[in-house]
MARVEX-554459 format. One record per atom (N, C-alpha, C, CB): residue number from 1; x, y, z. Coordinates in Angstrom, 1 decimal. Glycine has a CB too. Example, Ala and Ser with C-alpha at 12.3 -4.5 7.8 and 13.67 -1.06 7.14 Angstrom:
BEGIN
@i:1 x:13.2 y:-5.7 z:7.8
@i:1 x:12.3 y:-4.5 z:7.8
@i:1 x:13.2 y:-3.3 z:7.8
@i:1 x:11.3 y:-4.5 z:9.0
@i:2 x:12.8 y:-2.2 z:7.1
@i:2 x:13.7 y:-1.1 z:7.1
@i:2 x:12.9 y:0.0 z:7.9
@i:2 x:14.1 y:-0.6 z:5.7
//
This chain:
BEGIN
@i:1 x:-67.2 y:-73.8 z:138.8
@i:1 x:-67.9 y:-75.5 z:138.7
@i:1 x:-69.0 y:-75.0 z:136.7
@i:1 x:-69.7 y:-75.9 z:141.0
@i:2 x:-69.0 y:-76.3 z:136.2
@i:2 x:-69.3 y:-76.2 z:136.1
@i:2 x:-70.9 y:-76.0 z:135.7
@i:2 x:-68.5 y:-76.3 z:136.3
@i:3 x:-71.9 y:-75.1 z:134.7
@i:3 x:-73.2 y:-75.1 z:134.4
@i:3 x:-73.7 y:-75.8 z:133.5
@i:3 x:-73.6 y:-74.2 z:134.3
@i:4 x:-74.3 y:-76.9 z:133.6
@i:4 x:-75.0 y:-77.0 z:132.1
@i:4 x:-75.9 y:-76.2 z:130.7
@i:4 x:-75.8 y:-77.6 z:132.5
@i:5 x:-75.5 y:-76.2 z:129.7
@i:5 x:-75.9 y:-74.6 z:128.7
@i:5 x:-77.6 y:-75.3 z:128.9
@i:5 x:-75.0 y:-74.3 z:126.2
@i:6 x:-78.4 y:-74.2 z:129.0
@i:6 x:-79.5 y:-74.5 z:128.6
@i:6 x:-79.7 y:-74.0 z:127.0
@i:6 x:-80.3 y:-74.0 z:129.6
@i:7 x:-80.6 y:-73.8 z:126.2
@i:7 x:-81.2 y:-74.0 z:125.1
@i:7 x:-82.2 y:-73.7 z:125.5
@i:7 x:-81.1 y:-75.0 z:124.6
@i:8 x:-82.6 y:-72.2 z:124.3
@i:8 x:-84.5 y:-71.5 z:124.7
@i:8 x:-84.4 y:-71.3 z:123.5
@i:8 x:-85.1 y:-69.9 z:125.9
@i:9 x:-85.7 y:-71.6 z:122.9
@i:9 x:-86.1 y:-71.4 z:122.2
@i:9 x:-87.2 y:-69.9 z:121.3
@i:9 x:-86.3 y:-72.4 z:122.7
@i:10 x:-87.4 y:-69.7 z:120.5
@i:10 x:-88.3 y:-68.8 z:120.8
@i:10 x:-89.0 y:-68.8 z:118.8
@i:10 x:-87.3 y:-67.2 z:121.7
@i:11 x:-90.2 y:-67.7 z:118.9
@i:11 x:-90.9 y:-67.8 z:117.2
@i:11 x:-90.0 y:-66.2 z:116.9
@i:11 x:-93.4 y:-67.6 z:116.9
@i:12 x:-89.8 y:-66.6 z:115.6
@i:12 x:-89.3 y:-66.0 z:115.3
@i:12 x:-89.1 y:-64.6 z:114.1
@i:12 x:-88.9 y:-66.8 z:115.3
@i:13 x:-89.4 y:-63.1 z:115.5
@i:13 x:-90.3 y:-61.9 z:114.8
@i:13 x:-88.7 y:-61.3 z:114.8
@i:13 x:-91.9 y:-60.9 z:115.9
@i:14 x:-88.3 y:-60.0 z:114.0
@i:14 x:-87.8 y:-59.6 z:113.3
@i:14 x:-87.7 y:-57.7 z:113.4
@i:14 x:-88.3 y:-60.3 z:112.4
@i:15 x:-87.1 y:-57.6 z:113.5
@i:15 x:-87.4 y:-56.4 z:113.1
@i:15 x:-85.8 y:-55.1 z:112.3
@i:15 x:-88.2 y:-55.9 z:114.5
@i:16 x:-86.0 y:-54.7 z:111.6
@i:16 x:-84.7 y:-54.2 z:110.7
@i:16 x:-85.6 y:-52.7 z:110.4
@i:16 x:-84.3 y:-55.4 z:109.0
@i:17 x:-84.4 y:-51.4 z:111.0
@i:17 x:-84.6 y:-50.3 z:111.4
@i:17 x:-83.3 y:-49.5 z:110.0
@i:17 x:-84.3 y:-50.3 z:113.3
@i:18 x:-83.4 y:-49.0 z:109.2
@i:18 x:-82.4 y:-48.9 z:108.6
@i:18 x:-82.5 y:-46.7 z:109.5
@i:18 x:-82.6 y:-49.5 z:106.5
@i:19 x:-81.9 y:-45.9 z:109.8
@i:19 x:-82.3 y:-45.1 z:110.8
@i:19 x:-80.9 y:-43.9 z:110.6
@i:19 x:-82.4 y:-46.1 z:112.3
@i:20 x:-81.5 y:-42.7 z:109.1
@i:20 x:-80.2 y:-42.2 z:109.0
@i:20 x:-80.0 y:-40.7 z:109.9
@i:20 x:-80.0 y:-42.0 z:107.3
@i:21 x:-78.6 y:-40.9 z:109.9
@i:21 x:-78.6 y:-40.0 z:110.7
@i:21 x:-78.4 y:-37.8 z:110.3
@i:21 x:-77.4 y:-40.9 z:111.3
@i:22 x:-79.1 y:-37.3 z:109.3
@i:22 x:-79.0 y:-36.3 z:108.9
@i:22 x:-79.8 y:-35.6 z:110.3
@i:22 x:-79.5 y:-36.3 z:107.3
@i:23 x:-79.5 y:-34.7 z:110.6
@i:23 x:-80.9 y:-34.3 z:111.6
@i:23 x:-81.8 y:-33.3 z:110.2
@i:23 x:-80.2 y:-32.9 z:113.6
@i:24 x:-82.8 y:-34.3 z:110.2
@i:24 x:-84.6 y:-33.9 z:109.2
@i:24 x:-83.4 y:-34.0 z:107.7
@i:24 x:-85.9 y:-31.4 z:109.5
@i:25 x:-83.7 y:-32.6 z:106.4
@i:25 x:-82.7 y:-32.7 z:105.0
@i:25 x:-81.4 y:-32.3 z:105.3
@i:25 x:-83.1 y:-31.8 z:103.7
@i:26 x:-80.5 y:-31.6 z:106.9
@i:26 x:-80.0 y:-30.7 z:106.8
@i:26 x:-78.9 y:-31.9 z:106.2
@i:26 x:-80.0 y:-29.5 z:108.0
@i:27 x:-77.5 y:-30.7 z:106.4
@i:27 x:-76.2 y:-31.8 z:106.7
@i:27 x:-75.2 y:-31.8 z:107.9
@i:27 x:-75.1 y:-31.7 z:105.7
@i:28 x:-76.6 y:-31.2 z:109.1
@i:28 x:-75.9 y:-31.1 z:111.1
@i:28 x:-76.5 y:-33.0 z:110.8
@i:28 x:-77.4 y:-29.5 z:113.1
@i:29 x:-75.9 y:-33.5 z:111.4
@i:29 x:-74.9 y:-35.6 z:111.7
@i:29 x:-75.2 y:-35.3 z:113.0
@i:29 x:-72.4 y:-36.2 z:111.3
@i:30 x:-76.6 y:-36.0 z:113.3
@i:30 x:-76.1 y:-36.9 z:115.0
@i:30 x:-74.7 y:-38.0 z:114.8
@i:30 x:-77.8 y:-38.3 z:115.7
@i:31 x:-74.5 y:-38.3 z:115.5
@i:31 x:-73.7 y:-39.2 z:116.8
@i:31 x:-74.5 y:-40.2 z:116.6
@i:31 x:-73.6 y:-38.6 z:118.6
@i:32 x:-73.6 y:-41.6 z:116.7
@i:32 x:-74.0 y:-42.9 z:117.2
@i:32 x:-74.2 y:-43.6 z:117.9
@i:32 x:-73.9 y:-43.3 z:117.1
@i:33 x:-73.4 y:-42.1 z:119.1
@i:33 x:-73.4 y:-42.2 z:120.5
@i:33 x:-74.9 y:-41.6 z:120.8
@i:33 x:-72.2 y:-41.3 z:121.1
@i:34 x:-74.9 y:-40.3 z:120.1
@i:34 x:-76.1 y:-38.9 z:120.3
@i:34 x:-77.6 y:-41.4 z:120.2
@i:34 x:-76.2 y:-36.7 z:117.6
@i:35 x:-77.5 y:-40.9 z:119.2
@i:35 x:-78.5 y:-42.0 z:118.6
@i:35 x:-79.0 y:-43.5 z:119.5
@i:35 x:-77.8 y:-42.5 z:117.2
@i:36 x:-77.6 y:-43.7 z:120.0
@i:36 x:-77.9 y:-44.5 z:121.4
@i:36 x:-78.3 y:-44.2 z:122.5
@i:36 x:-77.3 y:-44.9 z:121.8
@i:37 x:-78.0 y:-43.8 z:123.1
@i:37 x:-78.4 y:-42.8 z:124.0
@i:37 x:-80.4 y:-42.5 z:124.0
@i:37 x:-77.3 y:-41.3 z:123.5
@i:38 x:-80.0 y:-42.4 z:122.7
@i:38 x:-82.1 y:-41.7 z:122.7
@i:38 x:-82.6 y:-43.1 z:122.8
@i:38 x:-83.1 y:-40.8 z:120.9
@i:39 x:-81.9 y:-43.4 z:122.0
@i:39 x:-82.1 y:-45.6 z:121.5
@i:39 x:-82.1 y:-46.8 z:122.9
@i:39 x:-80.1 y:-46.3 z:120.3
@i:40 x:-81.6 y:-45.9 z:124.0
@i:40 x:-81.8 y:-47.4 z:125.3
@i:40 x:-82.4 y:-45.6 z:126.9
@i:40 x:-78.9 y:-49.1 z:125.9
@i:41 x:-83.0 y:-44.0 z:126.4
@i:41 x:-84.1 y:-43.7 z:126.7
@i:41 x:-85.2 y:-44.4 z:126.3
@i:41 x:-84.2 y:-42.6 z:126.4
@i:42 x:-85.0 y:-45.2 z:125.5
@i:42 x:-86.7 y:-45.5 z:124.8
@i:42 x:-87.1 y:-46.9 z:125.4
@i:42 x:-86.7 y:-45.6 z:122.8
@i:43 x:-86.1 y:-47.7 z:125.4
@i:43 x:-86.1 y:-49.1 z:125.7
@i:43 x:-86.1 y:-49.1 z:127.2
@i:43 x:-84.9 y:-49.8 z:125.1
@i:44 x:-85.4 y:-48.0 z:128.5
@i:44 x:-85.7 y:-48.2 z:129.2
@i:44 x:-86.8 y:-47.4 z:129.8
@i:44 x:-84.8 y:-48.5 z:129.5
@i:45 x:-87.6 y:-47.4 z:129.0
@i:45 x:-88.9 y:-46.5 z:129.1
@i:45 x:-90.3 y:-47.6 z:129.0
@i:45 x:-89.0 y:-45.5 z:127.6
@i:46 x:-90.1 y:-48.9 z:128.2
@i:46 x:-90.5 y:-50.1 z:127.5
@i:46 x:-91.1 y:-50.8 z:129.4
@i:46 x:-88.7 y:-51.1 z:126.4
@i:47 x:-89.1 y:-50.8 z:129.8
@i:47 x:-88.6 y:-52.0 z:130.4
@i:47 x:-89.7 y:-51.5 z:131.6
@i:47 x:-86.7 y:-52.3 z:130.7
@i:48 x:-89.5 y:-50.2 z:132.2
@i:48 x:-90.3 y:-49.9 z:133.7
@i:48 x:-92.0 y:-49.4 z:133.4
@i:48 x:-89.3 y:-48.4 z:134.7
@i:49 x:-92.4 y:-49.4 z:131.9
@i:49 x:-93.7 y:-49.4 z:131.8
@i:49 x:-95.3 y:-51.0 z:130.7
@i:49 x:-93.6 y:-47.7 z:131.1
@i:50 x:-94.8 y:-51.3 z:130.7
@i:50 x:-94.9 y:-52.7 z:130.3
@i:50 x:-93.7 y:-54.3 z:130.5
@i:50 x:-95.3 y:-52.5 z:129.0
@i:51 x:-92.4 y:-53.6 z:131.9
@i:51 x:-91.5 y:-54.8 z:130.8
@i:51 x:-91.1 y:-56.3 z:129.7
@i:51 x:-91.1 y:-55.1 z:131.4
@i:52 x:-91.2 y:-55.0 z:129.0
@i:52 x:-91.1 y:-54.8 z:126.8
@i:52 x:-89.4 y:-54.4 z:127.2
@i:52 x:-92.5 y:-52.7 z:125.4
@i:53 x:-88.5 y:-55.8 z:126.7
@i:53 x:-87.5 y:-55.6 z:126.9
@i:53 x:-86.8 y:-56.1 z:125.4
@i:53 x:-87.1 y:-56.2 z:128.3
@i:54 x:-86.3 y:-54.7 z:123.7
@i:54 x:-85.9 y:-55.3 z:122.9
@i:54 x:-84.9 y:-54.8 z:123.2
@i:54 x:-86.3 y:-55.3 z:121.8
@i:55 x:-84.0 y:-56.0 z:122.7
@i:55 x:-82.4 y:-55.9 z:122.5
@i:55 x:-82.0 y:-55.2 z:121.5
@i:55 x:-81.7 y:-57.2 z:122.3
@i:56 x:-81.9 y:-54.7 z:120.7
@i:56 x:-80.8 y:-54.1 z:119.4
@i:56 x:-79.8 y:-54.0 z:119.3
@i:56 x:-80.6 y:-53.1 z:119.0
@i:57 x:-79.3 y:-54.8 z:118.2
@i:57 x:-78.0 y:-54.6 z:117.4
@i:57 x:-77.4 y:-52.9 z:116.2
@i:57 x:-78.1 y:-56.0 z:116.4
@i:58 x:-76.4 y:-52.8 z:117.2
@i:58 x:-76.5 y:-50.6 z:116.1
@i:58 x:-75.5 y:-51.6 z:115.3
@i:58 x:-75.6 y:-48.2 z:117.2
@i:59 x:-75.6 y:-51.3 z:113.9
@i:59 x:-74.6 y:-51.3 z:112.8
@i:59 x:-74.3 y:-49.7 z:112.1
@i:59 x:-75.2 y:-52.3 z:111.6
@i:60 x:-73.1 y:-49.8 z:111.5
@i:60 x:-72.6 y:-48.2 z:110.6
@i:60 x:-73.5 y:-48.6 z:109.7
@i:60 x:-70.6 y:-47.8 z:110.0
@i:61 x:-73.3 y:-48.3 z:108.7
@i:61 x:-74.2 y:-48.5 z:107.2
@i:61 x:-74.2 y:-47.0 z:106.7
@i:61 x:-76.0 y:-49.2 z:107.5
@i:62 x:-74.8 y:-47.1 z:104.8
@i:62 x:-75.3 y:-45.6 z:104.3
@i:62 x:-76.5 y:-46.4 z:103.3
@i:62 x:-73.8 y:-44.4 z:103.1
@i:63 x:-76.7 y:-44.8 z:103.9
@i:63 x:-77.9 y:-44.7 z:102.7
@i:63 x:-78.3 y:-43.8 z:101.7
@i:63 x:-79.0 y:-44.7 z:103.2
@i:64 x:-78.1 y:-44.8 z:100.3
@i:64 x:-77.3 y:-44.2 z:99.0
@i:64 x:-79.1 y:-44.7 z:98.1
@i:64 x:-75.3 y:-45.4 z:98.3
@i:65 x:-79.5 y:-43.4 z:98.1
@i:65 x:-80.7 y:-43.7 z:96.5
@i:65 x:-80.2 y:-42.7 z:95.8
@i:65 x:-82.8 y:-43.5 z:96.7
@i:66 x:-79.7 y:-42.1 z:94.3
@i:66 x:-79.8 y:-41.4 z:93.5
@i:66 x:-78.5 y:-40.6 z:93.6
@i:66 x:-81.0 y:-40.7 z:93.5
@i:67 x:-78.9 y:-38.8 z:94.5
@i:67 x:-77.5 y:-38.4 z:94.8
@i:67 x:-77.6 y:-38.5 z:96.4
@i:67 x:-77.0 y:-36.8 z:94.0
@i:68 x:-78.2 y:-39.1 z:96.8
@i:68 x:-78.3 y:-39.0 z:98.4
@i:68 x:-77.3 y:-40.1 z:98.6
@i:68 x:-80.0 y:-39.3 z:99.2
@i:69 x:-76.4 y:-40.2 z:99.6
@i:69 x:-75.4 y:-40.6 z:100.5
@i:69 x:-75.8 y:-39.9 z:101.8
@i:69 x:-74.0 y:-40.3 z:100.0
@i:70 x:-76.1 y:-41.2 z:102.8
@i:70 x:-76.5 y:-40.3 z:104.3
@i:70 x:-76.0 y:-41.5 z:104.9
@i:70 x:-78.2 y:-39.8 z:104.9
@i:71 x:-75.2 y:-41.2 z:106.5
@i:71 x:-74.5 y:-41.5 z:107.2
@i:71 x:-75.3 y:-42.4 z:108.0
@i:71 x:-73.9 y:-40.5 z:107.7
@i:72 x:-75.7 y:-43.9 z:108.3
@i:72 x:-77.0 y:-44.2 z:108.5
@i:72 x:-76.4 y:-45.2 z:109.9
@i:72 x:-77.9 y:-44.9 z:107.1
@i:73 x:-77.4 y:-45.4 z:110.7
@i:73 x:-76.5 y:-46.3 z:111.8
@i:73 x:-78.4 y:-47.7 z:111.1
@i:73 x:-76.2 y:-45.3 z:114.6
@i:74 x:-77.9 y:-48.7 z:111.1
@i:74 x:-79.2 y:-50.4 z:111.0
@i:74 x:-79.1 y:-50.7 z:112.8
@i:74 x:-78.1 y:-52.6 z:109.7
@i:75 x:-80.7 y:-51.1 z:113.2
@i:75 x:-81.0 y:-51.5 z:114.2
@i:75 x:-81.9 y:-53.0 z:114.3
@i:75 x:-81.4 y:-50.4 z:114.7
@i:76 x:-81.1 y:-53.1 z:114.0
@i:76 x:-81.5 y:-54.6 z:114.4
@i:76 x:-81.9 y:-55.6 z:115.4
@i:76 x:-80.9 y:-55.2 z:114.2
@i:77 x:-83.6 y:-55.8 z:115.4
@i:77 x:-84.7 y:-56.2 z:116.5
@i:77 x:-84.7 y:-57.8 z:116.6
@i:77 x:-86.2 y:-55.7 z:116.2
@i:78 x:-84.7 y:-58.3 z:117.9
@i:78 x:-85.1 y:-59.9 z:117.9
@i:78 x:-86.2 y:-60.3 z:119.1
@i:78 x:-83.5 y:-60.8 z:118.2
@i:79 x:-86.7 y:-61.3 z:118.5
@i:79 x:-87.8 y:-61.9 z:119.7
@i:79 x:-86.2 y:-62.0 z:120.8
@i:79 x:-89.0 y:-64.0 z:119.2
@i:80 x:-86.2 y:-62.0 z:121.3
@i:80 x:-85.0 y:-62.6 z:122.3
@i:80 x:-85.3 y:-63.3 z:123.1
@i:80 x:-84.3 y:-61.8 z:123.0
@i:81 x:-85.1 y:-64.2 z:122.9
@i:81 x:-85.0 y:-65.9 z:123.6
@i:81 x:-85.3 y:-65.4 z:125.9
@i:81 x:-82.2 y:-67.0 z:123.1
@i:82 x:-84.4 y:-65.0 z:125.4
@i:82 x:-84.8 y:-65.2 z:127.3
@i:82 x:-86.1 y:-63.5 z:128.0
@i:82 x:-82.5 y:-64.9 z:128.6
@i:83 x:-87.0 y:-63.0 z:126.8
@i:83 x:-87.6 y:-62.0 z:127.2
@i:83 x:-88.8 y:-61.7 z:126.1
@i:83 x:-86.6 y:-61.0 z:127.5
@i:84 x:-89.0 y:-62.8 z:126.5
@i:84 x:-90.4 y:-62.9 z:124.4
@i:84 x:-91.1 y:-62.2 z:124.4
@i:84 x:-91.6 y:-64.3 z:123.9
@i:85 x:-92.0 y:-62.6 z:123.4
@i:85 x:-92.6 y:-62.1 z:123.2
@i:85 x:-94.0 y:-62.0 z:122.4
@i:85 x:-92.0 y:-61.7 z:123.0
@i:86 x:-94.8 y:-62.2 z:121.8
@i:86 x:-96.2 y:-62.3 z:121.2
@i:86 x:-95.3 y:-61.8 z:119.7
@i:86 x:-97.7 y:-61.2 z:122.0
@i:87 x:-96.0 y:-61.9 z:118.7
@i:87 x:-96.0 y:-60.7 z:117.2
@i:87 x:-96.2 y:-59.9 z:117.1
@i:87 x:-96.5 y:-60.6 z:116.2
@i:88 x:-97.5 y:-59.5 z:117.1
@i:88 x:-99.1 y:-58.7 z:117.7
@i:88 x:-97.2 y:-57.3 z:118.7
@i:88 x:-101.0 y:-60.6 z:119.6
@i:89 x:-97.3 y:-58.5 z:120.1
@i:89 x:-96.9 y:-57.4 z:121.2
@i:89 x:-95.7 y:-56.7 z:120.3
@i:89 x:-96.4 y:-58.2 z:122.8
@i:90 x:-94.6 y:-58.0 z:119.3
@i:90 x:-93.2 y:-57.1 z:119.2
@i:90 x:-93.5 y:-56.2 z:118.2
@i:90 x:-91.8 y:-57.8 z:119.0
@i:91 x:-94.4 y:-55.8 z:117.5
@i:91 x:-95.1 y:-55.4 z:116.2
@i:91 x:-95.4 y:-54.1 z:116.9
@i:91 x:-96.5 y:-56.3 z:115.4
@i:92 x:-96.3 y:-53.9 z:117.4
@i:92 x:-96.3 y:-52.9 z:118.4
@i:92 x:-95.4 y:-52.2 z:119.3
@i:92 x:-96.9 y:-53.2 z:119.0
@i:93 x:-94.3 y:-52.7 z:119.4
@i:93 x:-93.6 y:-52.7 z:120.5
@i:93 x:-93.3 y:-51.8 z:119.5
@i:93 x:-92.9 y:-53.8 z:121.3
@i:94 x:-91.5 y:-52.3 z:118.8
@i:94 x:-91.9 y:-51.8 z:117.6
@i:94 x:-92.1 y:-50.8 z:116.8
@i:94 x:-92.4 y:-51.9 z:117.6
@i:95 x:-93.1 y:-50.7 z:116.6
@i:95 x:-93.5 y:-49.4 z:115.4
@i:95 x:-93.2 y:-48.2 z:117.1
@i:95 x:-96.1 y:-49.4 z:114.3
@i:96 x:-94.1 y:-48.6 z:118.1
@i:96 x:-94.0 y:-47.2 z:119.3
@i:96 x:-92.2 y:-46.9 z:119.7
@i:96 x:-95.1 y:-47.8 z:121.4
@i:97 x:-91.3 y:-48.3 z:119.2
@i:97 x:-90.4 y:-46.9 z:119.4
@i:97 x:-89.4 y:-46.0 z:118.5
@i:97 x:-89.5 y:-47.2 z:120.4
@i:98 x:-89.9 y:-47.1 z:117.0
@i:98 x:-89.7 y:-46.1 z:116.3
@i:98 x:-90.2 y:-44.6 z:115.8
@i:98 x:-89.6 y:-46.6 z:115.7
@i:99 x:-91.3 y:-44.5 z:116.0
@i:99 x:-92.0 y:-43.7 z:115.9
@i:99 x:-90.9 y:-42.3 z:117.2
@i:99 x:-93.8 y:-44.5 z:116.4
@i:100 x:-91.3 y:-43.0 z:118.3
@i:100 x:-90.7 y:-42.4 z:119.6
@i:100 x:-89.6 y:-41.7 z:118.9
@i:100 x:-90.1 y:-43.6 z:120.9
@i:101 x:-88.3 y:-42.0 z:118.2
@i:101 x:-87.4 y:-42.6 z:117.7
@i:101 x:-87.4 y:-41.3 z:116.2
@i:101 x:-87.8 y:-44.3 z:117.5
@i:102 x:-87.7 y:-41.3 z:115.6
@i:102 x:-88.6 y:-40.0 z:115.0
@i:102 x:-88.9 y:-38.6 z:114.7
@i:102 x:-89.2 y:-40.1 z:115.3
@i:103 x:-89.2 y:-38.8 z:115.9
@i:103 x:-89.5 y:-37.5 z:116.5
@i:103 x:-87.9 y:-37.2 z:117.7
@i:103 x:-91.4 y:-37.6 z:117.4
@i:104 x:-87.4 y:-37.3 z:118.0
@i:104 x:-86.2 y:-37.6 z:119.1
@i:104 x:-85.5 y:-36.6 z:118.2
@i:104 x:-85.5 y:-39.4 z:119.4
@i:105 x:-85.4 y:-37.1 z:116.6
@i:105 x:-84.2 y:-37.8 z:116.0
@i:105 x:-84.4 y:-36.7 z:114.3
@i:105 x:-84.4 y:-40.1 z:115.9
@i:106 x:-85.5 y:-35.7 z:114.4
@i:106 x:-86.3 y:-35.3 z:113.2
@i:106 x:-85.9 y:-36.0 z:112.0
@i:106 x:-86.3 y:-33.8 z:112.9
@i:107 x:-86.6 y:-37.1 z:111.8
@i:107 x:-86.8 y:-37.5 z:110.6
@i:107 x:-87.6 y:-37.7 z:110.4
@i:107 x:-86.4 y:-38.1 z:110.3
@i:108 x:-88.2 y:-37.6 z:108.4
@i:108 x:-89.0 y:-37.3 z:108.0
@i:108 x:-89.5 y:-39.0 z:108.4
@i:108 x:-89.0 y:-36.4 z:106.9
@i:109 x:-88.7 y:-39.5 z:107.6
@i:109 x:-89.4 y:-41.9 z:107.0
@i:109 x:-88.8 y:-42.0 z:107.7
@i:109 x:-89.1 y:-43.3 z:105.5
@i:110 x:-88.7 y:-42.9 z:107.9
@i:110 x:-88.4 y:-44.2 z:108.8
@i:110 x:-89.4 y:-45.9 z:108.3
@i:110 x:-88.8 y:-43.6 z:110.5
@i:111 x:-88.5 y:-46.5 z:107.6
@i:111 x:-88.7 y:-47.7 z:106.9
@i:111 x:-87.9 y:-48.7 z:107.6
@i:111 x:-88.5 y:-47.7 z:105.4
@i:112 x:-89.3 y:-49.3 z:108.5
@i:112 x:-89.7 y:-51.1 z:109.1
@i:112 x:-89.2 y:-52.6 z:108.2
@i:112 x:-91.4 y:-51.2 z:109.1
@i:113 x:-88.5 y:-53.1 z:108.4
@i:113 x:-88.5 y:-54.2 z:107.7
@i:113 x:-88.9 y:-55.8 z:109.0
@i:113 x:-86.8 y:-54.2 z:107.0
@i:114 x:-89.8 y:-55.6 z:108.9
@i:114 x:-90.8 y:-57.5 z:109.8
@i:114 x:-90.1 y:-58.0 z:109.1
@i:114 x:-92.9 y:-58.3 z:109.6
@i:115 x:-90.2 y:-59.6 z:109.4
@i:115 x:-89.9 y:-61.1 z:109.4
@i:115 x:-90.2 y:-61.3 z:108.5
@i:115 x:-90.4 y:-62.0 z:110.0
@i:116 x:-92.5 y:-60.7 z:108.3
@i:116 x:-93.3 y:-61.1 z:107.2
@i:116 x:-93.8 y:-59.7 z:106.6
@i:116 x:-94.6 y:-62.0 z:107.7
@i:117 x:-93.1 y:-58.4 z:106.4
@i:117 x:-93.8 y:-56.9 z:106.2
@i:117 x:-92.8 y:-56.5 z:106.4
@i:117 x:-94.9 y:-56.3 z:107.1
@i:118 x:-93.4 y:-55.0 z:106.1
@i:118 x:-92.8 y:-53.7 z:105.6
@i:118 x:-93.5 y:-53.2 z:105.7
@i:118 x:-92.3 y:-53.5 z:104.6
@i:119 x:-93.3 y:-51.9 z:106.4
@i:119 x:-93.9 y:-51.1 z:107.2
@i:119 x:-93.0 y:-49.8 z:107.3
@i:119 x:-94.2 y:-51.8 z:108.6
@i:120 x:-93.7 y:-48.7 z:106.8
@i:120 x:-93.8 y:-47.2 z:105.8
@i:120 x:-93.5 y:-45.8 z:107.6
@i:120 x:-96.3 y:-46.9 z:104.5
@i:121 x:-93.9 y:-45.5 z:108.9
@i:121 x:-93.9 y:-44.5 z:108.3
@i:121 x:-93.3 y:-43.6 z:108.6
@i:121 x:-94.7 y:-44.1 z:108.1
@i:122 x:-93.9 y:-42.5 z:108.1
@i:122 x:-93.6 y:-40.8 z:107.5
@i:122 x:-94.5 y:-39.7 z:108.1
@i:122 x:-94.0 y:-40.7 z:105.8
@i:123 x:-93.5 y:-38.8 z:107.7
@i:123 x:-94.8 y:-37.1 z:108.4
@i:123 x:-95.3 y:-36.5 z:108.0
@i:123 x:-94.7 y:-36.0 z:109.1
@i:124 x:-93.8 y:-36.5 z:106.6
@i:124 x:-95.1 y:-35.8 z:105.3
@i:124 x:-94.9 y:-36.3 z:104.1
@i:124 x:-95.1 y:-34.1 z:105.0
@i:125 x:-95.0 y:-36.7 z:103.3
@i:125 x:-94.4 y:-36.7 z:101.8
@i:125 x:-93.3 y:-35.4 z:101.3
@i:125 x:-95.9 y:-36.6 z:100.7
@i:126 x:-92.2 y:-35.2 z:102.2
@i:126 x:-91.7 y:-34.7 z:101.4
@i:126 x:-90.3 y:-35.6 z:101.0
@i:126 x:-91.6 y:-33.5 z:101.8
@i:127 x:-89.7 y:-34.7 z:100.0
@i:127 x:-87.9 y:-36.1 z:99.2
@i:127 x:-86.9 y:-35.0 z:99.5
@i:127 x:-87.7 y:-36.5 z:96.7
@i:128 x:-86.0 y:-35.6 z:100.2
@i:128 x:-84.8 y:-34.8 z:100.4
@i:128 x:-84.0 y:-34.8 z:99.2
@i:128 x:-84.0 y:-35.4 z:101.5
@i:129 x:-84.0 y:-33.3 z:98.8
@i:129 x:-84.1 y:-33.4 z:97.8
@i:129 x:-82.4 y:-32.7 z:96.8
@i:129 x:-85.4 y:-32.9 z:97.7
@i:130 x:-81.9 y:-34.3 z:97.2
@i:130 x:-80.2 y:-34.9 z:97.1
@i:130 x:-81.3 y:-35.8 z:95.9
@i:130 x:-78.9 y:-36.0 z:99.0
@i:131 x:-82.2 y:-36.2 z:96.1
@i:131 x:-82.6 y:-37.0 z:95.1
@i:131 x:-83.5 y:-36.6 z:93.6
@i:131 x:-83.3 y:-37.8 z:95.7
@i:132 x:-82.8 y:-37.0 z:92.4
@i:132 x:-83.1 y:-36.3 z:92.2
@i:132 x:-84.7 y:-37.1 z:90.9
@i:132 x:-81.8 y:-35.3 z:92.1
@i:133 x:-84.9 y:-36.1 z:91.1
@i:133 x:-87.0 y:-36.5 z:90.7
@i:133 x:-87.1 y:-36.5 z:89.2
@i:133 x:-88.4 y:-35.0 z:91.2
//
């Protein structure tokens, strides 16, 4: 039985986070599988607590700056049309999710690129020693 295709639009709110996989500034590396498990834990907390669904695309990449070449993942979030949020709620949820990931994955600094601004979250001003200054 063929059903008509529904078209659902939502406001374009997006966020991208590039997350290094090194544990702190060590050479120890989280696996993509470990990162996804921690991401899903946080997603489940949002769903249970506030009925907030944060759909995420996860892609492999590298962070490259000076002498730093770090295996990384890029997390891309959208205001998923099935579970739309207002802009303020979307941004606050992404900021909270990112803060949780920082703690769980021992990250010093993460930059979030939103659809209309850029936010850096930082635990301390320490810089990766592989970056020449």
